[in-house]
C-alpha positions as CSV (number, residue, x, y, z in Angstrom):
1,M,72.7,90.1,90.3
2,A,72.8,92.2,93.3
3,W,75.7,91.5,94.4
4,T,77.7,92.0,91.5
5,E,77.5,95.6,91.8
6,N,78.6,96.0,95.8
7,Y,80.9,93.5,95.1
8,R,82.4,96.5,92.2
9,S,81.5,99.2,94.5
10,R,84.1,97.4,97.4
11,I,87.1,97.4,95.1
12,G,90.0,99.7,96.3
13,T,94.0,99.6,96.5
14,P,95.9,97.7,99.3
15,E,96.2,101.4,101.1
16,E,92.6,102.0,100.8
17,A,92.2,98.5,102.5
18,M,94.7,99.5,105.3
19,S,93.1,102.8,106.2
20,L,90.2,100.6,107.7
21,I,92.7,99.4,110.4
22,K,92.7,101.6,113.2
23,S,95.1,101.9,116.8
24,R,94.1,99.2,119.2
25,D,92.0,96.7,116.5
26,S,92.6,93.3,116.9
27,V,93.6,92.0,113.2
28,Y,93.6,88.3,111.5
29,L,95.5,87.3,109.1
30,H,94.7,84.5,106.9
31,A,98.3,82.2,106.8
32,G,100.2,79.3,105.2
33,A,100.2,79.2,101.5
34,A,97.0,82.2,101.8
35,T,99.2,84.9,103.6
36,P,97.7,87.7,101.6
37,Q,101.2,89.6,101.4
38,I,100.0,92.4,99.6
39,F,98.2,93.1,102.2
40,V,101.5,92.9,104.8
41,D,103.4,95.1,102.7
42,A,100.6,97.8,102.5
43,F,99.8,97.4,106.8
44,A,103.9,97.8,107.2
45,K,103.8,101.2,105.5
46,R,100.9,102.3,107.7
47,A,102.0,100.9,111.2
48,M,104.0,103.5,111.8
49,E,101.1,105.8,111.9
50,L,99.3,103.1,114.4
51,E,99.4,102.2,118.2
52,G,98.5,98.9,119.8
53,V,97.3,96.7,116.9
54,T,97.5,93.0,117.7
55,I,98.0,90.8,114.5
56,T,96.7,87.0,114.9
57,H,97.7,84.0,112.5
58,I,98.6,80.5,113.2
59,L,101.9,79.3,110.5
60,S,102.7,82.2,107.9
61,L,104.7,82.3,104.9
62,G,106.4,85.7,103.3
63,D,107.6,88.6,104.3
64,P,106.0,89.6,108.1
65,K,107.0,93.0,108.2
66,Y,104.8,93.3,111.4
67,V,107.4,91.7,113.4
68,T,110.5,93.9,112.7
69,P,112.2,95.9,116.2
70,E,110.9,99.1,114.6
71,M,107.0,97.9,114.8
72,E,107.2,97.8,118.7
73,G,104.4,99.8,120.7
74,H,102.7,99.9,116.9
75,V,102.2,96.1,116.0
76,R,102.3,92.7,118.4
77,L,101.9,89.5,117.0
78,N,100.1,86.9,118.8
79,S,101.4,83.6,117.1
80,L,98.8,80.3,117.3
81,F,102.0,78.8,115.4
82,T,105.2,79.8,115.2
83,G,107.2,79.8,111.7
84,T,110.5,79.8,110.8
85,N,109.6,84.3,109.7
86,V,108.7,85.0,113.2
87,R,110.2,82.7,115.4
88,E,113.2,85.1,116.1
89,S,110.8,88.1,117.4
90,V,108.8,85.6,119.7
91,N,111.7,84.3,121.2
92,A,113.2,87.8,121.5
93,G,110.1,89.2,123.3
94,R,108.8,91.6,120.6
95,A,106.0,88.9,120.0
96,D,103.6,86.3,121.9
97,W,102.8,82.8,121.3
98,T,99.8,81.1,122.4
99,P,100.0,77.0,123.3
100,I,97.0,76.1,121.4
101,F,95.6,72.8,120.3
102,L,94.5,73.6,116.4
103,S,91.3,71.9,116.8
104,E,90.9,74.6,119.7
105,I,91.8,78.0,117.8
106,P,88.6,78.5,115.8
107,G,86.9,78.4,119.5
108,L,89.1,81.5,120.4
109,F,87.2,83.5,118.1
110,K,83.9,82.2,118.3
111,N,83.6,83.1,122.2
112,G,85.6,86.3,121.6
113,H,88.7,84.8,123.7
114,I,90.7,86.7,120.7
115,P,88.6,89.2,119.3
116,V,88.9,90.2,115.6
117,D,88.0,94.0,114.5
118,V,89.6,93.3,110.7
119,A,90.0,89.8,109.1
120,L,93.0,89.9,106.4
121,I,91.9,87.2,104.2
122,H,92.7,85.6,100.5
123,V,89.8,83.9,98.2
124,S,89.4,83.3,95.0
125,P,87.3,85.1,92.9
126,P,83.4,84.9,93.4
127,D,81.5,81.6,91.2
128,S,78.5,83.0,88.9
129,H,76.4,82.5,92.3
130,G,79.0,84.8,94.5
131,F,80.8,82.2,96.7
132,C,84.9,82.8,97.0
133,S,86.8,80.4,98.2
134,F,89.5,79.8,101.1
135,G,91.1,78.0,98.4
136,V,94.3,76.5,100.1
137,S,93.6,77.1,103.4
138,T,90.4,77.1,105.4
139,D,92.0,76.5,108.5
140,T,91.3,78.8,111.5
141,T,89.7,81.2,108.6
142,I,86.2,80.8,108.6
143,A,85.6,81.3,112.4
144,A,87.7,84.6,112.2
145,C,85.5,86.3,109.6
146,K,82.4,85.1,111.3
147,A,83.8,86.9,114.4
148,A,85.2,89.7,112.1
149,K,83.9,93.2,112.5
150,I,85.4,94.1,109.0
151,I,86.4,91.4,106.3
152,V,89.1,92.9,104.2
153,A,89.9,90.4,101.0
154,M,92.3,89.7,98.8
155,V,90.4,88.6,95.6
156,N,93.3,86.4,93.6
157,R,92.5,84.6,90.2
158,Q,94.9,82.3,91.3
159,M,93.8,80.7,94.1
160,P,92.1,77.6,93.6
161,R,88.4,77.0,94.1
162,V,88.2,73.7,97.0
163,H,85.9,72.1,97.6
164,G,83.6,71.6,101.6
165,D,82.7,74.0,103.8
166,N,85.2,76.0,102.4
167,F,83.7,79.0,101.1
168,I,82.8,82.7,101.0
169,H,79.9,84.8,99.7
170,A,81.0,88.1,98.2
171,S,78.5,90.3,100.1
172,K,80.2,89.5,103.7
173,L,83.4,91.2,102.2
174,D,83.3,94.5,103.3
175,F,86.9,95.8,101.0
176,I,88.1,94.1,98.0
177,V,91.6,93.7,96.4
178,E,91.4,92.6,93.1
179,A,95.0,90.6,92.3
180,N,96.7,88.0,90.1
181,E,99.1,86.9,92.3
182,P,101.4,83.0,92.6
183,L,100.5,81.3,95.7
184,F,103.5,80.8,97.9
185,Q,105.0,77.2,97.5
186,A,106.8,74.9,99.2
187,A,109.9,73.9,98.3
188,K,110.6,69.9,98.3
189,V,112.9,68.8,101.0
190,E,116.1,66.3,100.4
191,L,115.7,62.6,101.8
192,S,118.6,61.3,103.2
193,E,119.4,57.7,104.1
194,R,117.8,58.1,108.1
195,H,114.6,59.5,106.7
196,M,114.3,57.0,104.2
197,L,114.7,54.3,106.9
198,I,112.3,56.0,109.1
199,G,109.8,56.3,106.5
200,K,110.2,52.5,105.6
201,Y,109.6,51.6,109.3
202,I,106.4,53.6,109.5
203,A,105.3,52.1,106.6
204,S,105.4,49.1,107.6
205,L,102.9,49.8,110.3
206,I,100.1,51.5,107.7
207,E,97.7,48.3,106.7
208,D,96.0,48.5,103.4
209,G,92.5,50.6,104.0
210,S,93.8,52.8,106.1
211,T,93.2,56.6,106.5
212,L,96.4,58.6,107.4
213,Q,97.3,62.1,108.8
214,M,100.8,63.4,107.9
215,G,102.2,66.5,107.6
216,I,104.7,68.2,104.7
217,G,108.7,67.5,105.4
218,A,111.4,64.8,105.2
219,I,109.9,62.0,107.2
220,P,106.4,62.1,105.2
221,D,107.7,62.2,101.9
222,A,109.7,59.4,102.7
223,T,106.5,57.6,104.5
224,L,105.0,58.2,100.9
225,F,107.7,56.6,99.2
226,Y,107.0,53.5,100.5
227,L,103.3,53.5,100.6
228,K,103.5,52.7,96.6
229,E,102.1,48.9,96.8
230,K,99.6,49.7,99.7
231,R,95.9,49.3,99.0
232,N,92.8,51.5,99.1
233,L,94.7,54.2,101.5
234,G,92.6,57.3,102.5
235,I,93.4,60.8,103.9
236,H,92.5,62.9,106.6
237,T,94.7,65.3,107.7
238,E,95.2,69.1,108.5
239,M,97.7,69.3,106.0
240,F,99.1,67.8,103.1
241,S,101.6,68.4,99.7
242,D,102.7,66.7,96.5
243,G,103.2,63.2,98.3
244,V,99.7,62.7,98.6
245,V,98.5,64.0,95.2
246,E,101.4,61.9,93.6
247,L,99.4,58.7,95.5
248,V,96.1,59.9,94.2
249,E,96.8,59.7,90.8
250,S,98.6,56.4,91.2
251,G,95.9,54.9,92.8
252,V,96.9,54.2,96.1
253,I,95.0,56.8,98.0
254,N,91.4,56.8,97.0
255,G,89.5,56.8,99.8
256,E,87.5,53.8,98.9
257,E,87.4,52.4,102.7
258,K,87.7,55.5,104.8
259,T,84.6,55.1,107.3
260,L,84.1,59.0,107.5
261,H,84.1,60.8,103.9
262,P,84.4,57.8,101.9
263,G,86.2,58.7,98.7
264,K,87.1,62.3,100.0
265,V,90.6,63.5,101.0
266,V,89.6,65.4,104.0
267,S,91.6,68.5,104.9
268,S,92.0,71.7,106.2
269,I,95.5,73.1,104.6
270,V,97.8,72.6,101.1
271,M,101.1,74.1,100.8
272,G,102.9,72.6,98.1
273,S,103.9,73.3,94.2
274,Q,101.9,74.4,91.8
275,H,101.0,71.2,90.7
276,V,99.2,71.1,94.1
277,Y,97.0,73.9,93.7
278,D,96.2,73.1,89.8
279,F,95.2,69.3,91.3
280,I,92.8,70.6,93.8
281,H,91.3,72.8,91.4
282,E,87.6,72.7,91.3
283,N,88.3,68.7,92.0
284,P,85.4,66.7,94.1
285,F,87.7,64.5,95.6
286,M,88.6,66.9,98.1
287,E,87.1,68.3,100.4
288,F,88.7,71.4,102.9
289,H,86.8,71.9,106.3
290,P,87.9,74.0,109.5
291,T,90.2,72.7,112.1
292,D,87.4,72.9,114.3
293,Y,86.3,69.8,112.3
294,V,89.3,68.1,110.6
295,N,90.7,68.0,114.2
296,D,88.3,66.9,116.6
297,P,89.9,63.6,118.3
298,Y,85.8,62.6,118.0
299,I,85.4,63.3,114.4
300,I,89.0,61.6,113.6
301,A,88.7,58.9,115.9
302,Q,85.3,57.5,113.3
303,N,87.9,56.7,110.7
304,N,89.0,53.5,111.1
305,K,92.5,52.6,110.6
306,M,93.3,55.8,111.7
307,V,97.3,56.2,111.3
308,A,98.5,59.4,113.2
309,I,101.9,60.7,111.8
310,N,103.8,63.0,114.1
311,S,107.1,64.6,114.5
312,S,109.6,65.7,117.7
313,I,112.4,67.0,119.1
314,E,113.4,65.0,121.5
315,I,111.7,62.4,123.7
316,D,112.6,61.6,127.1
317,L,113.2,57.8,128.7
318,T,109.9,57.7,130.2
319,G,108.1,58.6,126.9
320,Q,107.3,62.8,127.2
321,V,107.1,64.1,123.7
322,C,108.7,67.5,123.1
323,S,108.2,68.9,119.5
324,D,107.5,72.8,119.8
325,S,110.4,73.7,122.3
326,M,114.1,73.1,122.4
327,G,114.2,73.9,126.4
328,R,112.3,77.2,126.7
329,T,113.2,78.4,123.2
330,N,110.0,78.2,121.3
331,F,110.2,76.6,117.8
332,S,106.6,76.0,116.4
333,G,103.7,74.9,118.0
334,I,101.3,72.2,119.2
335,G,99.3,72.3,116.3
336,G,97.7,68.9,115.4
337,Q,99.7,66.8,117.0
338,V,97.8,66.2,120.0
339,D,94.5,66.0,118.0
340,F,95.6,63.7,115.9
341,M,97.3,61.2,118.5
342,R,94.1,61.5,120.8
343,G,91.5,60.3,117.4
344,A,94.0,57.7,116.3
345,S,94.2,55.9,119.6
346,R,90.6,55.7,120.0
347,S,90.2,54.7,116.0
348,I,89.0,50.8,115.8
349,G,92.7,49.8,114.3
350,G,94.2,53.3,114.9
351,R,98.0,53.7,115.2
352,P,99.6,56.8,116.4
353,I,102.8,57.4,115.7
354,I,105.7,59.7,116.6
355,A,108.9,59.9,114.1
356,M,112.2,61.4,114.4
357,P,115.4,60.9,113.6
358,S,117.6,59.7,116.5
359,T,120.1,62.3,116.3
360,A,120.4,66.0,116.5
361,K,123.1,68.8,115.9
362,K,124.8,66.8,113.0
363,G,125.0,63.4,115.5
364,T,126.7,65.2,118.5
365,Q,123.3,65.0,120.3
366,S,120.7,62.5,120.9
367,R,116.8,63.3,120.7
368,I,116.2,60.3,122.9
369,V,116.8,61.5,126.4
370,L,116.6,61.0,130.1
371,D,115.7,64.4,131.0
372,L,113.6,66.8,128.5
373,K,115.8,70.2,128.7
374,P,114.8,72.6,131.2
375,G,112.1,74.6,130.6
376,A,111.3,72.1,127.6
377,A,107.8,71.7,126.8
378,V,105.5,68.4,126.9
379,T,103.5,68.1,123.9
380,T,102.3,64.8,123.9
381,S,102.0,63.5,127.1
382,R,103.5,59.8,128.3
383,G,100.1,58.7,128.3
384,D,99.1,59.9,124.7
385,V,102.2,57.7,123.3
386,H,101.9,54.5,121.0
387,Y,104.5,53.9,118.4
388,I,107.8,55.5,118.4
389,V,110.2,55.3,115.2
390,T,113.5,56.5,114.6
391,E,115.8,55.1,112.0
392,Y,116.7,52.0,113.8
393,G,113.2,50.5,114.6
394,I,109.8,51.2,116.1
395,A,109.5,51.3,120.1
396,H,106.0,50.4,121.7
397,L,105.0,52.0,124.3
398,H,101.8,52.1,125.2
399,G,100.7,50.0,128.3
400,K,104.0,49.5,129.3
401,T,106.3,50.2,132.6
402,L,108.6,53.0,132.9
403,R,111.6,50.0,132.2
404,Q,110.0,48.4,129.8
405,R,109.5,52.1,128.1
406,A,113.2,52.8,128.7
407,K,114.3,49.2,127.4
408,A,112.8,49.7,124.0
409,L,113.2,53.6,123.6
410,I,117.2,52.7,124.2
411,E,117.2,49.9,121.4
412,I,115.9,52.4,119.0
413,A,118.4,55.1,120.2
414,H,121.7,55.9,118.1
415,P,124.4,53.4,118.8
416,D,126.9,56.2,120.1
417,F,124.2,57.1,122.6
418,R,122.8,53.6,124.2
419,E,124.9,52.8,126.6
420,E,125.3,56.4,128.3
421,L,121.5,56.4,128.0
422,E,121.3,52.7,130.0
423,R,123.9,54.4,132.8
424,Q,122.0,57.1,133.2
425,S,118.5,54.7,133.2
426,F,120.6,52.7,135.8
427,E,121.6,55.5,138.1
428,S,118.1,56.7,138.1
429,K,116.5,53.6,139.3
430,I,114.5,53.4,135.8
431,L,116.4,50.5,134.8
432,H,117.6,48.2,137.9
């Protein structure tokens, strides 16, 4: 096999790999649980020798040494989805943030809007035919690799092989660092009583035979808890974690009634425990595809009874949803929320859902407000919104007047804030 000789000739150290990055290069970093920390660490040792390097990634995990204050002038991050590890640098102005639908990020690489001089990726060892799997995170990485001038791969014995459009041939790898490192894992969150109430309300909107999109966190986990008695559920989602695997193992999720990719869990990213990574390895029930496919609203809508479940930071009384900022402070990113809200709304029997606790800051602040905070982003427009869920119930806003929307939202607000919201609504002439 000719590729094996080339493969062996390209193996080196992380330090040698990082020597391929030059000043003013545009570097793509594989993200999520696939964040190649050995490259991040090695690059940090070299970065002070360079100038004007840009690093681009979606949600990353681990220690982002490239965003520390001393890196200014040497390296600048372009975050396409801001996680907790880079949030401070974005809001301090040391890093940039690009608001973009997750479905459209691969197009930024394909059309050269974001050039890729070097792609730093994390893959499984090659199979007998020379194909490496992107494993837990195909996301936007395939498009970045196709655009890259140089591909540097961490080939990790612990990266699972996942089926779907999720492979790259070893001959495409310009430099290889072999590793045997555990992947980043997502800690299981504690579920509060109000998370459980929200999950129960969401579950009441999910019919047997539905196909689900949900992320990771307390509300998705609480919802999955209440789906144990459902039948023939399917999954078409950008991301999932342990709760989905538990329902697959129990037979609740079998994909038998899916109208697109029946009998398959379709996703792009997974972050969870080692059990999840073991479960998806060489499992033909799992198919990972890039986000320009998984998150395409036209593709999503082909799943009948598509239920999209997303979260919010706050929502105003007209139905405008803010999910990625706290006023002018960047919190996360648009991600796939709008992709799936629009896809589910066009699905036969589909239900787009925004779910959130009714209050923030230990109950001192209502998440349902007259007006969004100054500078707050509208992630999902009031024209896209359908169902809003809090621990106090469900508000169905689609096709409703501003007056009807305000009344429905006040009914699911925390009781401590309902009177004030009513007063504000009358003063602003929403209610009269």
